[in-house]
N, C-alpha and C positions, 0 to 999 in steps of 0.2 A: 504494500500500500504506500502510495506517495503522499506524505502528510505535509511536506513543506518544500518549496523550491527557492533557491537563491541564485540568480543569474543575471546576465546582461540583457537589457531590453533591445531586441533586434528589430522588432516590427510591432506596430500597434494597429489593430483592426477596429471595426465599429463596436464589437462586443468581446474582443479577446486581445491577448498580447502574446507575442512569441518570445519566450525566454531562452537564451542560449546558456545552458548549464554545462560548462566544461566541454563544449563542442557538440552537445546534444540539444536539439531545439524542442521545446515543449510549448504547444499551443494551450493557453490557459484562458478559459472564459471568465469574464469578470463583469461586475455591475458597472453602470455608467459612472457612479460615484467613485468606485475604485479606479476605473480607467483614467479619470481626470486627475486623480491623486498620484498616479505612478509617474516616475521620472521619465525623461526623454530617451530617445534612441542612443545606445552606447553607454548608458548609465546602468547601475546595478539596483535591482529591487528584490524584495523577498515577499513571498505570498504563502499563507497556509492553504493547503489544497485538499480537495475532495475528488476522488476518482470514481466516476460512474461507468460501469461496464454493462453493456447490453449485448445481445447476440450479434448485432451488426454495427456496434458503435462503442467507442471508448472516448470519454471526454473528461478533461480536467477542469475543475472550477476553482477559482482563486479568491482568497479573502485576506484583507490586511490584518484582521484580528481573529483570535480564537472565538470571541463572542459572536462575531458575524458568521463564522463557519458553523457554529452550533445552531444559530438561528436558521441558517440555510437548511441544516439537517432536520430541524423541527418543522419548519414551514413545508418542506416537501413531504412530510408525513401526512399532511392533510390531503384528502382526496381532491383532485382537480388542480393541485399546485405542483407543477413540474419545476424543473431547474430554471427555466426561462422566467416563469412567473415569480419564483423566489428571488432571483436576481433583480427583477423589476421592482419588487417591494423593497428590498434592501437598498437599491439604488435611489429610490424615491425618498425613503425615510431614514435610512441608516439603521444600524442595529439598536441604538438607544431609542430612536423614534418608533421602531417596531415594538420594542419592549413597552413603551408608554402606551401606544395605541392598543395593544392587546390587553394590557393590564386594566386599562380604563374601558375596554369594550368599545373602542372608537372605530367602528367599521368604516366610517366616512374617511378617516385618515388613510386606511389601507386602500381605499378606492383611488387614491392619488396615483397609485402605481399603474402604468399602462397595461391594459389587458385584464385588469382585476375589476370585475363587475360587482354589483351590490350583493348578489347571493353568495359569491365566493368570499367576499370580504367579511360578510356576516358569519360564514362557516368558519373562517380562520379565527376570528375574534372569539367565537363561542367555544371551539374545540381546544384552543390553546390557552385560554384564560388562566387555567390552573398551572400551566408550565411557565408562565412569564415570571413569577417571583423568583424561581430558582435561576432562571437565565439572567435576570437583573443582577443577582448576586455574583454570577460568573464574572461580571465586569471587573470585580475587585481583584481577581487573580489572573485575568486573561491578558497577557502581554500582546502588544501590537508587533507584527512582523516589521523589522526595520526597513525603511526606505532609504537606500544608499545611493551615493553618487560617486562613481569611480570609473577609471578606464579599465580595459581588459589586460593591461600589461603586467599587472601584479596581483597576487591574491588579495582579497578584500577582508579586512578585519574591522567589523563595526565597533565604534567606540561610543559607549553610552555617555551622554552629557552629564556633567556633575549636577546633582540636584541643588536647587536654590532653596535655602531655609525659608525665605519669605514667599515662595511660590504657593498659590492656593492648591488644594487637592483637586485632582481631576474630577469632573462631574460624576463619572461612573463610580469612583471610589466613594464620593460623598453619598451617593444613592445606596451603595452596598452597606456603608457604615450606618446610615440612618435606618435601613431595614433591619440590620442586626440589633440596633438599640431598641427598636420597637418590638422585635421578637423577644428580647430580654425583659421587656415590660409586660409580656404575656399576650401580645396581639398575634392573631393568626397570620401566617405568611401572605395569604391572598389579600387580607384586609390591609396589612402593612404595605404591601407592594402597591396596591391601588392608591392609598393615601400619599405615599412618597412620589409616585408617578404624577399624581395631580399637583402636588406641591412643586415638583421640578418643572412641570409644564408651565406653571405660573412664574417661576423664577429659575430659568435654566442654569444660571451661574451660581446658584445658592450653595453655601457650604453646608457641612453636616449639621451643625446646630440649628441653622435656619430651617433645613428640611425637616428635622425632628420636630421643632416647634410647630411648623405649618401642618405637618402630618397629624400631630396630636390634636390640633384644632379641628381638622377634618374628621378625626375619629371620635371626637367628643360627642356624647349623646345630645341629640337635638331636642329643643323644647324645655 
């Protein structure tokens, strides 16, 4: 099984990229969002991959993060959602947007993806609503595949940037931390995920304390 590829971008197509990995070319299908984020020809990129094997076809699908790869696997488990529809959804919303839409049961957001009609969007939101909390938590431990820029003359060794003490936590980490805190307070994962997703939708750059406070207000008994 091919789980990850790091190679030189040799060619970009409308829905795929050709990666040269030590002289072997791999055609990897990606979403519009991923394609736009990849570096130019002659530069190095890394993608997590999913290999689909059928009787008459073998295809590789590429994702910049493990979270996006996992959402692709879960989306394609829904009847009527093939790889093309999954990439369209991820391209339109991104993995965090998919997490929020499904957690909140927002079928209208899923319909923003080309080719996804109202019935399919509703089916996705309904069938996957209980899986969204776990996948939102995946964001805390799912690293992104590095996007590198280099020539082919020498081996590439990615260097991680030094963390800045003053830098805010990534939104995905704040979401996972807020969900963990609500779970420790006794809230069910589905309720916690829905409240945190709604809070983040209102304030996308919010840090963990803000998300916890906002989610607690949403979870408070009404009346």
